[in-house]
Structure formats: structure tokens, C-alpha cells
PATORDO-516275 format. One record per residue (C-alpha): x, y, z; residue number from 1; residue in three letters. Coordinates in steps of 0.02 Angstrom, whole numbers, plus 32768, in hexadecimal, padded with zeros to 4 digits. Example, Ala and Ser with C-alpha at 12.3 -4.5 7.8 and 13.67 -1.06 7.14 Angstrom:
BEGIN
NODE     c1     c2     c3   pos   code
NODE   8267   7F1F   8186     1    ALA
NODE   82AC   7FCB   8165     2    SER
This chain:
BEGIN
NODE     c1     c2     c3   pos   code
NODE   8000   8000   8000     1    MET
NODE   8092   8075   8022     2    GLN
NODE   80C3   8067   7F6A     3    ILE
NODE   8011   8092   7F36     4    CYS
NODE   8012   8133   7F9C     5    TRP
NODE   80BB   8164   7F52     6    ILE
NODE   8074   814D   7EA2     7    ILE
NODE   7FDB   81AF   7ED4     8    ALA
NODE   8043   8242   7F11     9    ARG
NODE   809F   8241   7E6C    10    GLN
NODE   7FFB   8248   7E0E    11    LEU
NODE   7FC4   82DA   7E7A    12    CYS
NODE   8061   8337   7E47    13    ILE
NODE   8035   8317   7D91    14    ILE
NODE   7F89   835F   7DAD    15    VAL
NODE   7FD1   83FB   7DFE    16    GLN
NODE   8053   841A   7D79    17    VAL
NODE   7FDE   83F8   7CE4    18    THR
NODE   7F33   8434   7CED    19    LYS
NODE   7DE0   816C   7BC1    20    MET
NODE   7D8E   7F69   7B8E    21    LYS
NODE   7DC9   7F1D   7C22    22    LYS
NODE   7E7D   7F76   7BD7    23    TYR
NODE   7E0B   800B   7BBB    24    LEU
NODE   7E37   7FF5   7C49    25    ILE
NODE   7E36   7F59   7C62    26    LEU
NODE   7DCB   7FA0   7CA3    27    ILE
NODE   7E25   7F74   7C46    28    GLY
NODE   7DF0   7F91   7CF3    29    LEU
NODE   7E7D   7F6A   7D60    30    LEU
NODE   7E46   7FBC   7DFF    31    LEU
NODE   7EAF   8055   7E13    32    PHE
NODE   7E39   80A8   7E8C    33    ALA
NODE   7EAB   8087   7F1F    34    GLY
NODE   7F34   80ED   7ECD    35    VAL
NODE   7ECE   817E   7E8B    36    ILE
NODE   7E69   818A   7F2B    37    THR
NODE   7F0A   81B4   7F84    38    GLY
NODE   7F1D   825B   7F2A    39    CYS
NODE   7EE6   82EB   7F98    40    GLN
NODE   7EDA   83A2   7F6C    41    ALA
NODE   7EFC   83D2   8021    42    THR
NODE   7F75   8396   80A5    43    THR
NODE   7F39   82F5   80F5    44    THR
NODE   7F16   82F4   81AE    45    THR
NODE   7F3D   8274   8234    46    THR
NODE   7EBE   81F0   8266    47    LEU
NODE   7E6A   820B   830B    48    SER
NODE   7EB6   81A1   8394    49    THR
NODE   7E06   816F   83CC    50    THR
NODE   7DE5   810C   832B    51    PHE
NODE   7E4D   806E   831C    52    SER
NODE   7E67   7FFF   8285    53    ASN
NODE   7DC8   7F94   8275    54    PRO
NODE   7E29   7F02   8229    55    ASN
NODE   7EE6   7F09   820C    56    PRO
NODE   7EDA   7E74   8195    57    ASP
NODE   7E75   7ED8   8116    58    TYR
NODE   7E7E   7F90   8146    59    CYS
NODE   7EFF   801A   8135    60    VAL
NODE   7EF9   80CE   816C    61    LEU
NODE   7EA8   8141   80EE    62    GLY
NODE   7EE2   81ED   80BA    63    GLN
NODE   7E5B   824C   8118    64    ASN
NODE   7E3D   8253   81D2    65    GLU
NODE   7DCD   81CA   8215    66    GLY
NODE   7DD3   815E   8178    67    VAL
NODE   7E10   80AB   8160    68    PHE
NODE   7E16   8057   80B5    69    VAL
NODE   7DF0   7F9D   80BF    70    CYS
NODE   7DFF   7F22   802F    71    GLN
NODE   7DE8   7E68   8014    72    LYS
NODE   7E07   7E07   7F73    73    THR
NODE   7DC1   7D5F   7F3C    74    TRP
NODE   7E10   7CF8   7EB1    75    SER
NODE   7D9F   7C5E   7EAC    76    SER
NODE   7D07   7CA4   7E53    77    TYR
NODE   7CD9   7CD2   7DA0    78    PHE
NODE   7D88   7CAA   7D61    79    ASP
NODE   7DCD   7D52   7D97    80    ALA
NODE   7E08   7DAD   7E35    81    PRO
NODE   7D79   7E0B   7E87    82    ILE
NODE   7D99   7E91   7F09    83    SER
NODE   7D2E   7EFA   7F7D    84    LEU
NODE   7D75   7F9B   7FC4    85    LYS
NODE   7D15   7FE8   8055    86    ILE
NODE   7D30   8091   80A7    87    TYR
NODE   7D12   8093   8163    88    ILE
NODE   7CFE   812E   81CF    89    SER
NODE   7CD7   814C   8286    90    GLN
NODE   7C1D   8151   825F    91    THR
NODE   7C19   80A7   8206    92    SER
NODE   7BA7   8029   825A    93    THR
NODE   7BB7   7F8B   81F0    94    PHE
NODE   7C1F   7EF2   821A    95    ASP
NODE   7CB0   7EE7   819D    96    LEU
NODE   7CC9   7E2B   81AC    97    GLU
NODE   7C0F   7E0D   8194    98    GLU
NODE   7C0E   7E79   80F7    99    VAL
NODE   7CA3   7E1D   80AD   100    PHE
NODE   7C55   7D74   80DA   101    ASP
NODE   7BAE   7DA2   808C   102    THR
NODE   7C03   7DE2   7FEF   103    THR
NODE   7C61   7D3E   7FDD   104    GLU
NODE   7BC0   7CDD   7FFA   105    MET
NODE   7B70   7D34   7F64   106    TYR
NODE   7C0B   7D1A   7EF9   107    LEU
NODE   7C15   7C60   7F21   108    GLU
NODE   7B5A   7C43   7F08   109    GLU
NODE   7B4E   7C97   7E5E   110    TYR
NODE   7BF5   7C55   7E23   111    HIS
NODE   7BB2   7BA5   7E3B   112    LYS
NODE   7B07   7BCC   7DF1   113    LEU
NODE   7B4F   7C19   7D51   114    MET
NODE   7BDC   7B9B   7D39   115    ASP
NODE   7BC4   7B3D   7C93   116    LYS
NODE   7C5E   7ACF   7CA5   117    TYR
NODE   7C4E   7A80   7D51   118    ASN
NODE   7BD2   7A1B   7DB9   119    HIS
NODE   7BB9   7A41   7E72   120    TYR
NODE   7B63   79CE   7EEE   121    ASP
NODE   7AB3   7A08   7F1D   122    ASP
NODE   7ABA   7A98   7E9E   123    VAL
NODE   7A53   7AA3   7DFF   124    VAL
NODE   7AB8   7B19   7D92   125    ASN
NODE   7AD7   7B44   7CDB   126    VAL
NODE   7B3F   7AA5   7CC9   127    TYR
NODE   7AA9   7A42   7D08   128    SER
NODE   7A37   7A95   7C89   129    ILE
NODE   7AAC   7A7F   7BF5   130    ASN
NODE   7ACF   79C9   7C1E   131    ASN
NODE   7A22   7990   7C52   132    SER
NODE   79DA   78F3   7C00   133    ASP
NODE   7927   792E   7C16   134    THR
NODE   78CB   79D3   7C0D   135    TYR
NODE   787F   7A35   7C5A   136    PRO
NODE   78FD   7A42   7CE7   137    ILE
NODE   78D1   7A96   7D8A   138    THR
NODE   7949   7B1A   7DCC   139    VAL
NODE   7952   7B8A   7E65   140    GLY
NODE   7906   7C37   7E68   141    LEU
NODE   79AF   7C90   7E62   142    ASP
NODE   79EB   7C37   7DC5   143    LEU
NODE   793F   7C49   7D75   144    PHE
NODE   7946   7D04   7D90   145    ASN
NODE   79F4   7D0F   7D43   146    VAL
NODE   79BB   7CB3   7CA6   147    ILE
NODE   7919   7D16   7C9B   148    LYS
NODE   797D   7DB8   7CA6   149    TYR
NODE   79E7   7D82   7C12   150    GLY
NODE   7951   7D51   7BA9   151    LEU
NODE   78F6   7DF2   7BD6   152    ASP
NODE   7989   7E57   7B94   153    HIS
NODE   79B0   7DF5   7AF5   154    GLU
NODE   797C   7E86   7A86   155    ASP
NODE   79CE   7F1A   7ADD   156    VAL
NODE   7A51   7F29   7A54   157    VAL
NODE   7A1E   7EF4   79A4   158    VAL
NODE   7A84   7F0A   7905   159    SER
NODE   7A4B   7ED2   785A   160    GLY
NODE   79B4   7E80   78A9   161    GLY
NODE   7A22   7E11   7918   162    VAL
NODE   7A2E   7E1E   79D5   163    SER
NODE   7AE4   7E36   7A04   164    LEU
NODE   7AC6   7DEF   7AB2   165    PHE
NODE   7A90   7D39   7AB3   166    ASN
NODE   7A93   7CC0   7B46   167    ILE
NODE   7A6E   7C2F   7ACE   168    ALA
NODE   7B15   7C44   7A76   169    LEU
NODE   7B60   7BC2   7AEB   170    GLY
NODE   7B89   7B3E   7A67   171    PRO
NODE   7BF1   7BBA   7A03   172    ILE
NODE   7C45   7C02   7A9C   173    LEU
NODE   7C74   7B52   7AD3   174    SER
NODE   7CC9   7B33   7A2C   175    ILE
NODE   7D34   7BCF   7A42   176    TRP
NODE   7D57   7BA5   7AF8   177    HIS
NODE   7D94   7AF8   7AC7   178    ASP
NODE   7DFE   7B46   7A3E   179    ALA
NODE   7E58   7BB3   7ABF   180    ARG
NODE   7E75   7B18   7B2B   181    GLU
NODE   7EAA   7AA8   7A99   182    ASN
NODE   7F40   7A39   7ABD   183    SER
NODE   7F81   7A69   7A10   184    ALA
NODE   7F97   7B1E   7A48   185    CYS
NODE   8049   7B5D   7A4B   186    GLN
NODE   8071   7BD7   7AD6   187    ASP
NODE   80E2   7C6D   7AC7   188    SER
NODE   810F   7CEF   7B4A   189    LEU
NODE   807E   7D62   7B1E   190    ALA
NODE   7FF7   7CF0   7AD8   191    TYR
NODE   7FCC   7C45   7A90   192    SER
NODE   7FC4   7C10   79D9   193    TYR
NODE   7F31   7B9A   79BF   194    CYS
NODE   7ED5   7B46   792E   195    PRO
NODE   7E3D   7BAC   78F8   196    VAL
NODE   7DA0   7B40   790F   197    PRO
NODE   7D58   7B6E   7864   198    ALA
NODE   7D1C   7ABD   783B   199    SER
NODE   7CC5   7AAB   78E5   200    GLU
NODE   7C6E   7B52   78D0   201    ILE
NODE   7C37   7B25   7820   202    GLU
NODE   7BF7   7A79   7857   203    ALA
NODE   7B92   7AB9   78EA   204    ASN
NODE   7AD8   7A98   78D6   205    THR
NODE   7AA3   7AB6   798B   206    THR
NODE   7A22   7B3E   79A3   207    SER
NODE   7A5F   7BE4   79E7   208    THR
NODE   79B4   7C34   79DF   209    ASN
NODE   7980   7C78   7A8A   210    PRO
NODE   78CA   7C5D   7A58   211    ASP
NODE   78EF   7BA3   7A6C   212    ASP
NODE   790A   7BBD   7B27   213    ILE
NODE   7864   7BAA   7B83   214    ILE
NODE   7851   7BE4   7C37   215    ILE
NODE   77BE   7BC3   7CAB   216    ASP
NODE   77B8   7C44   7D34   217    GLU
NODE   7730   7BEC   7D98   218    GLU
NODE   778F   7B46   7DA2   219    ASN
NODE   7841   7B8D   7D94   220    LEU
NODE   786E   7B1C   7D02   221    THR
NODE   78DE   7B2E   7C6A   222    ILE
NODE   78C6   7AD0   7BC6   223    SER
NODE   7920   7AC7   7B1F   224    PHE
NODE   78BA   7AAF   7A81   225    LEU
NODE   7950   7A6E   7A20   226    GLU
NODE   79D4   79EB   7A4F   227    PRO
NODE   7A82   7A12   7A90   228    ASN
NODE   7A5F   7AC9   7AB6   229    MET
NODE   7AC8   7B25   7B37   230    GLU
NODE   7AAA   7BBD   7BA2   231    ILE
NODE   7B3D   7C2F   7BC4   232    ASP
NODE   7B2C   7CBC   7C44   233    LEU
NODE   7BDF   7CFE   7C37   234    GLY
NODE   7BA7   7D98   7BD8   235    GLY
NODE   7B59   7DE5   7C74   236    TYR
NODE   7B7E   7D72   7D07   237    GLY
NODE   7BFA   7DE0   7D65   238    LYS
NODE   7B8F   7E7A   7D47   239    GLY
NODE   7AF5   7E20   7D89   240    TYR
NODE   7B46   7DE7   7E2B   241    VAL
NODE   7B97   7E92   7E3E   242    SER
NODE   7AE9   7EDF   7E45   243    GLU
NODE   7AB4   7E65   7ECB   244    ILE
NODE   7B4D   7E8B   7F35   245    ILE
NODE   7B45   7F48   7F1E   246    THR
NODE   7A8B   7F4A   7F48   247    ASP
NODE   7ABA   7EF4   7FEB   248    TYR
NODE   7B47   7F71   800C   249    LEU
NODE   7AD7   8005   7FE5   250    ASP
NODE   7A59   7FC6   8062   251    GLY
NODE   7ADE   7FD6   80EA   252    LEU
NODE   7B13   8085   80B2   253    ASP
NODE   7BC3   8049   808D   254    ILE
NODE   7C40   80AF   8027   255    ASP
NODE   7C95   8035   7FB1   256    TYR
NODE   7CE0   8004   7F0B   257    ILE
NODE   7CBA   7F55   7ECC   258    LEU
NODE   7D30   7F18   7E44   259    ASN
NODE   7CE7   7E77   7DFD   260    ALA
NODE   7D6A   7E26   7D92   261    GLY
NODE   7DCF   7EB7   7D4B   262    ASN
NODE   7D46   7EE5   7CD1   263    SER
NODE   7CAD   7F0A   7D3D   264    ASN
NODE   7CB5   7F95   7DBD   265    LEU
NODE   7C34   7FF3   7E23   266    LYS
NODE   7C46   8079   7EA8   267    ALA
NODE   7BC8   80A3   7F2F   268    GLY
NODE   7BB3   8126   7FB5   269    GLY
NODE   7C30   81B2   7FC9   270    GLU
NODE   7CED   81A7   7FC9   271    ASN
NODE   7D21   81F0   8071   272    PRO
NODE   7DD7   81F1   803A   273    ASP
NODE   7DB4   8278   7FB6   274    ARG
NODE   7D74   8329   7FD2   275    GLU
NODE   7CF9   831A   7F3F   276    ASN
NODE   7CC4   826D   7F80   277    GLN
NODE   7CDB   821D   7ED4   278    LEU
NODE   7D36   817D   7EA8   279    PHE
NODE   7DC1   8175   7E26   280    TYR
NODE   7E05   80E8   7DBC   281    ILE
NODE   7E83   80D6   7D2F   282    GLY
NODE   7E5F   808B   7C85   283    LEU
NODE   7EEA   8014   7C50   284    ILE
NODE   7F2B   801E   7BA1   285    ARG
NODE   7EF7   7F7E   7B46   286    PRO
NODE   7F7E   7F11   7AFE   287    THR
NODE   7F90   7E5D   7AC4   288    ILE
NODE   804B   7E63   7ADA   289    GLU
NODE   80A9   7E26   7B74   290    PHE
NODE   80CC   7EB0   7BF1   291    THR
NODE   8108   7EB3   7CA5   292    LEU
NODE   80AC   7F54   7CCE   293    SER
NODE   8007   7FA5   7CA2   294    LYS
NODE   7FFC   8050   7C52   295    GLU
NODE   7F65   80BD   7C71   296    PHE
NODE   7F1F   8121   7BE0   297    TYR
NODE   7E9E   8185   7C43   298    ALA
NODE   7E5F   81A4   7CF3   299    TYR
NODE   7DA5   81B4   7D13   300    ILE
NODE   7D35   81E9   7DA2   301    LYS
NODE   7CA8   8176   7DD8   302    ILE
NODE   7C0E   81BE   7E2F   303    PRO
NODE   7BAD   8151   7EA8   304    SER
NODE   7B3C   80CE   7E58   305    GLY
NODE   7B94   80C6   7DB0   306    ILE
NODE   7BD4   8022   7D67   307    SER
NODE   7C6C   801F   7CF6   308    VAL
NODE   7C7E   7F87   7C87   309    VAL
NODE   7D00   7F63   7C02   310    THR
NODE   7D03   7EE6   7B72   311    SER
NODE   7D9A   7ECC   7B04   312    GLY
NODE   7E00   7E59   7A96   313    ASN
NODE   7E96   7E4E   7B0B   314    TYR
NODE   7E4F   7DE6   7B9A   315    GLN
NODE   7E35   7D35   7B59   316    ARG
NODE   7E78   7D14   7AAC   317    PHE
NODE   7EF1   7CB3   7A40   318    PHE
NODE   7F46   7CCD   7999   319    LYS
NODE   7F1F   7C59   7909   320    GLY
NODE   7FB0   7BE3   78E7   321    ILE
NODE   7FA2   7BFB   782C   322    GLU
NODE   7F65   7CAE   781B   323    ASP
NODE   7FA3   7D01   78BD   324    GLU
NODE   7EFD   7D5C   78CC   325    VAL
NODE   7EC2   7D84   797D   326    VAL
NODE   7E29   7D1B   79AB   327    TYR
NODE   7DDD   7D5D   7A4D   328    HIS
NODE   7D4B   7D25   7ABA   329    HIS
NODE   7CC5   7DA3   7A86   330    ILE
NODE   7C65   7D44   7A00   331    ILE
NODE   7BF2   7D9A   7985   332    ASP
NODE   7B4C   7D3B   7973   333    PRO
NODE   7B42   7D77   78BF   334    ARG
NODE   7BE0   7D1C   788B   335    THR
NODE   7C08   7CA4   791B   336    ASN
NODE   7CB8   7CEF   7917   337    TYR
NODE   7D0A   7D73   7986   338    PRO
NODE   7CCE   7E21   7958   339    GLY
NODE   7CEC   7ED8   797B   340    GLY
NODE   7D65   7F57   7934   341    GLU
NODE   7DA9   7FAD   79D0   342    ALA
NODE   7E23   7F6A   7A50   343    MET
NODE   7DA3   7F8A   7AD8   344    SER
NODE   7D08   7FE9   7B0B   345    VAL
NODE   7CDB   8021   7BBA   346    THR
NODE   7C27   804E   7BE4   347    VAL
NODE   7BE1   80B5   7C73   348    PHE
NODE   7B32   8090   7CB1   349    TYR
NODE   7AD6   8078   7D54   350    GLU
NODE   7A9F   7FC1   7D46   351    ASP
NODE   7B35   7F4D   7D4D   352    GLY
NODE   7AE3   7EB9   7CF6   353    ALA
NODE   7AA2   7F24   7C68   354    LEU
NODE   7B4B   7F7C   7C5E   355    SER
NODE   7B9A   7ED1   7C44   356    ASP
NODE   7B1F   7EAB   7BB7   357    ILE
NODE   7B3A   7F56   7B6A   358    TYR
NODE   7BF7   7F49   7B6A   359    SER
NODE   7BF8   7E9E   7B16   360    THR
NODE   7B77   7ECC   7A91   361    ALA
NODE   7BBA   7F7A   7A6D   362    ILE
NODE   7C6A   7F34   7A58   363    TYR
NODE   7C29   7EC9   79C8   364    LEU
NODE   7BE6   7F61   796B   365    MET
NODE   7C50   7FD3   7901   366    THR
NODE   7C8A   8069   7964   367    ILE
NODE   7C19   80D8   78FC   368    GLU
NODE   7B82   8069   791F   369    GLU
NODE   7BAD   805A   79D7   370    GLY
NODE   7BC5   8114   79EB   371    LEU
NODE   7B1A   8137   799F   372    ALA
NODE   7AC9   80B4   7A10   373    PHE
NODE   7B1A   80FA   7AAE   374    VAL
NODE   7AEF   81AD   7A85   375    ASN
NODE   7A3A   817C   7A69   376    GLN
NODE   7A2C   8119   7B0D   377    THR
NODE   7A04   8182   7BA7   378    PRO
NODE   7A86   8181   7C33   379    ASN
NODE   7AFD   8110   7BD1   380    LEU
NODE   7BAE   814B   7BAA   381    GLU
NODE   7C44   80F0   7B5F   382    ALA
NODE   7CF8   8104   7B29   383    VAL
NODE   7D4F   809C   7AA2   384    TRP
NODE   7E0A   8079   7A97   385    TYR
NODE   7E34   8060   79E0   386    LYS
NODE   7EBD   7FF0   7999   387    THR
NODE   7F24   808B   796E   388    ASP
NODE   7F20   80C8   7A21   389    GLY
NODE   7EA5   8155   7A06   390    THR
NODE   7E05   816B   7A6A   391    LEU
NODE   7D4F   8183   7A3A   392    VAL
NODE   7CD0   81B1   7ABD   393    TYR
NODE   7C17   81D8   7ACB   394    SER
NODE   7BCB   8284   7AD9   395    GLU
NODE   7BCB   8298   7B96   396    ASN
NODE   7C5F   822B   7BC6   397    PHE
NODE   7CDB   82BA   7BE2   398    GLU
NODE   7C65   8322   7C4A   399    GLU
NODE   7C26   8294   7CB8   400    LEU
NODE   7CBA   821F   7CCE   401    TYR
NODE   7D5F   825D   7C85   402    PHE
NODE   7DE4   8295   7D03   403    TYR
NODE   7E8C   82A1   7CAB   404    MET
NODE   7F07   8252   7C33   405    PHE
NODE   7FAA   8212   7C7D   406    PRO
């Protein structure tokens, strides 16, 4: 943490001397909030001696009087590190350990429910649905609601008459997943070279039509009208569980930043470590090349209640052995191949699950199409990082979210 505060002080000096997926930041979203939050326009004061560290395992002294910054990270869920940063003051009344335990409970529950690759004892999950011998199959209320949410939002982004978000695309996504895990892949320092599954894609006859998924809300059942269909909830899973967790945190009046997997972030409450009470993060410059350090291309401010979600071609990909083309994990339902023309797109919206859907679907559009869609959608903003390193952003992005360039 000492290193983080040193970096933060250096950034403050830059601000004084000089007057936006996943690495869009990573956010590319790599959570940089801990660094930026350390910048203060005024001299920091000393913590009151009457307020002791609530948990030395997770908490460090903040930059303002009476503030501790507490963070816990989990690495066992949703195939990505997930961290929760909480700001505690002398007026805080919640139990920190209980909050962390409840957050992990939600992460574990929904990780198991949405998992399409693994079976869990006493859990009916997406794997159970996709591998069932008989339909309809009865599921729990939580999983039913996740699936219903996806089906209810199938048509939020349509291009050329095709929905760019599709939870029934599972059979195609599985082909590309298996291609990335192929034993014939040849690994280099930066990435793998793998055979392109063109013949498997061409031979696929399994339905990917979401209309062939039948749900019964009264009996909590799921049915497929065609054989060998698969549901895949990866396009909005982390955003969905983020909303559940942040609703819980908001109910306790907690000031926080939840970073769900380096591409889904949401802030809540007020940042007591900043005079303007805003949260700040850095957007990581996307790259498919090997690097030991991350370079930020922009810093942004995050008001309370706003989700920031990034999609990009740099997160899970391989290069074709024969053509050396980058084949990433964001598959276009119109072609069944990876799509998109930017390195990444980061969207800003209140609802985390819908933000996740937006980022995936908008990434698959041309930048021109995506820009028009965002500008026509109330309260939605976005920034694109192009392959040449230049940025494109929506009408209100600068005013609402932009902070500074490095």
C-alpha cells in the first residue's frame, strides 16, 4: 500500500503541474481506485486516536481523518479476481467481517449456478440444464431469475435484424472455448497459437435461437425445443451478481467500490477519502503483447451508483496457427466468429447486468453504429479504444466521467 500512495502523490503532482474493454481499461478495468483515491488537494490530517483499525488484516489508514480503507479479494469465482473495497469512518455501524462473508456467499452461490462446465452436489445449475437427459428441468428461483433476465433483454441491441446478445449461443461459444484449450495450441510468451475451428463452426447444426428456450415461471422449469442446445450466461453473469451485491451494500449505507473481475466495476455511496466524494479509476491501455506493467491511457471519475464495464479483444484470445489472426472470445451471432473493430469499449450505466450486456453487444458493432446507439440511449455513455491508439467517446462522456490523461 505504501507504494500505491507514493504513486498517488506523483499523480497529484502531475495534476498540479498540468491543468478514456477490460484494457479500456481493462477496465480494461484493473482497479486503480486505491491509487487515485490517495490524491488529495489539501494536506492530509492525522487519524483520531479514538478510532482504531477495525481489522488490520484488511484495513489501512486512509488519507483523511477518521477513515480506514478496507479491501478483500477473492480468486475462486467467475474465473477472475474479484475485490471489494470499503471505506469505514467513525460513524460506520456495519460489521466488516459480516459484509465480506455475505459478499462471498453471493459470489459462491451465483458462480455455481451460472457454471456451464462443472457439476456441484445438490446444485441445479447451467451445467445441469445443458446436460439434462429430459426436459423440462426444474431449477431454483435464483437461477430461473438469471435466465429470465437474459431472455427478457435479448433484443436490447439489434443490428441487421439480429440480436447481438444471445444466451442460446452456447454451442458456438463452447467450440471457441475448446479451441483455446486445444492440446494442439502452441504457447509463446505473450499468447497461444491454435488451430481455428472453422470446420466445427461450419458443421454445427445445433439451434442457437433463444426462442427455442422455454421457461415456465409458475413451475420454475426450463425446456429446450431442439436437441443439444446450451445456455451460456457469461455475457452478463458478473454484472448480474454485482447488482445483487451492490444492492446489499447500498442497503447498509456502505461506501464502496466493487471490482468484479477486472472488467465490471461499480461504486456506491460517497468516497470519504476525497473532498469531492467521488471515486477514481484508471483505464488500462489494451494490448495483446506481453508486458510486465500496465499503462493507463485515461483516468475517470465514477459517481455513486454507476457501473463501468469493459469488453475487448485482449482478454481471452489466441492467434491462428496458419493466419496469425487474433481470435478473441466475443463471438458475433451474425457470423459465429469473433467480431468488433476496436480493441475495447467501456460503457457507463447504472444497472450492472445491463451494462454487461451493453458492453458485449456494442463491442460487436462498428464504432460508428455503436456511437449512434449509445448517443440515442438515455443515461448510457461509452468510450472506445481503437487499434491505432486513438479514442472515440459518446456525447456526454467527457463532462460526466473524464478526469485526465496521464
